[in-house]
C-alpha distance (Angstrom), angle and dihedral (degrees) to the residues before:
residue distance angle dihedral
M1 . . .
L2 3.81 . .
L3 3.78 91.1 .
G4 3.80 90.4 51.2
V5 3.79 92.6 55.3
I6 3.79 92.3 48.2
F7 3.81 92.9 43.8
V8 3.79 92.6 49.9
A9 3.80 91.9 49.0
T10 3.79 90.9 46.5
K11 3.79 94.0 47.2
L12 3.80 96.6 44.5
F13 3.77 98.5 41.6
A14 3.78 109.1 42.5
M15 3.79 97.7 175.7
P16 3.78 130.0 166.1
Q17 3.77 120.1 -94.9
Y18 3.79 121.1 -115.2
D19 3.78 132.5 -159.7
L20 3.79 112.4 -94.6
N21 3.80 95.7 -115.5
P22 3.82 134.3 102.0
A23 3.83 94.6 -81.2
G24 3.81 92.7 44.6
V25 3.80 92.6 50.4
A26 3.82 90.9 49.6
D27 3.82 91.6 48.7
K28 3.81 92.2 47.4
L29 3.80 92.1 50.3
A30 3.81 91.6 49.5
E31 3.80 88.5 53.6
L32 3.81 93.6 45.8
Y33 3.80 95.0 45.1
A34 3.81 90.0 54.9
L35 3.83 88.9 63.2
S36 3.80 123.5 97.7
D37 3.81 116.1 -96.6
P38 3.83 94.1 -103.2
D39 3.82 91.8 49.2
L40 3.80 92.5 46.3
N41 3.81 90.5 48.1
A42 3.81 89.7 52.9
E43 3.81 89.3 54.1
A44 3.82 90.9 47.3
D45 3.83 89.8 50.2
A46 3.83 91.1 50.5
L47 3.82 91.1 48.8
K48 3.81 91.7 49.7
A49 3.81 93.1 46.7
D50 3.82 95.7 52.2
L51 3.80 117.1 -0.1
P52 3.83 96.0 -179.3
A53 3.82 91.8 52.4
W54 3.83 91.6 45.5
L55 3.81 91.6 50.4
N56 3.81 91.1 47.3
H57 3.80 91.0 50.4
N58 3.81 96.0 46.3
F59 3.81 103.3 35.0
T60 3.78 136.2 47.8
L61 3.79 100.0 -123.0
T62 3.77 127.3 -159.5
G63 3.79 118.6 -132.3
A64 3.80 89.6 -105.2
Q65 3.82 92.0 51.3
T66 3.80 91.8 49.1
A67 3.80 91.7 48.9
Y68 3.81 92.1 48.1
I69 3.82 93.3 48.9
H70 3.79 92.0 50.4
T71 3.82 93.3 49.7
M72 3.81 97.5 45.3
N73 3.78 118.9 128.5
P74 3.84 107.7 -91.3
D75 3.82 92.1 -130.1
L76 3.80 90.9 52.9
M77 3.81 90.2 47.6
A78 3.83 90.8 51.4
Y79 3.82 91.3 47.9
L80 3.81 93.2 49.0
S81 3.80 92.1 46.0
E82 3.80 91.4 52.2
R83 3.81 97.8 43.4
L84 3.80 97.3 41.0
S85 3.80 93.1 48.6
F86 3.82 91.1 47.8
C87 3.81 92.7 49.2
M88 3.80 91.3 45.5
R89 3.80 92.7 49.7
Y90 3.82 90.0 55.1
R91 3.83 94.2 40.1
L92 3.79 93.7 -118.7
L93 3.78 121.6 164.3
I94 3.80 111.4 -90.0
D95 3.76 113.2 -174.8
L96 3.77 136.6 178.3
S97 3.76 128.7 -153.7
Q98 3.75 122.4 -176.4
Q99 3.75 140.7 176.4
P100 3.80 119.6 -137.9
P101 3.81 111.5 -90.6
S102 3.80 114.7 -90.4
P103 3.82 113.9 -151.9
G104 3.78 111.5 -126.5
F105 3.80 93.8 19.0
S106 3.80 126.7 107.5
K107 3.80 119.3 -109.8
I108 3.80 112.4 -122.5
L109 3.80 119.6 -163.6
E110 3.80 115.2 -164.9
T111 3.78 130.0 177.6
E112 3.77 133.0 -160.1
D113 3.79 116.9 -163.4
K114 3.79 113.1 -159.6
S115 3.79 96.4 166.1
K116 3.76 117.1 137.1
T117 3.78 128.7 -164.7
K118 3.77 131.7 -169.4
T119 3.75 139.6 165.0
T120 3.78 117.6 -119.5
S121 3.77 135.5 178.6
Q122 3.83 85.7 -94.1
G123 3.82 93.5 51.5
F124 3.77 131.5 -102.1
A125 3.82 122.4 -0.5
V126 3.79 126.1 -166.2
S127 3.80 128.3 -171.7
G128 3.78 139.0 156.7
S129 3.77 137.2 63.6
F130 3.80 145.6 -90.1
H131 3.79 121.1 -135.2
V132 3.80 127.3 -162.3
S133 3.80 118.1 -166.6
I134 3.80 126.6 -170.1
R135 3.77 117.6 -165.2
Y136 3.78 138.2 154.9
E137 3.77 130.2 -127.7
S138 3.78 137.3 170.2
């Protein structure tokens, strides 16, 4: 079933790939957020089902990025899949900041979730943002 969701999203939404950097993430979100709600939800479902495959399909990844994604802690991968798909579904700002790689230093990935939910007389309202930061330290 997972492959079906990813295949459907891939087949229906043949979009260009972007570099996985702050500008590429912003460009990808602009493209995604221009989709209809059902199409955006299909992309969010594909991201949640298999984040590494979704990233590989939507971004041009370097060898180092691919290796890092495939060795990420499973709990971190589950958290990112859940939060990114939620923020995407509600068209929240998702931004990435990153320092240039520093040979010999450890890569640190940090997130800051500023999403806010509330119930209203009209239903459920979501606002806020999700920030991913990549930095290096010894």
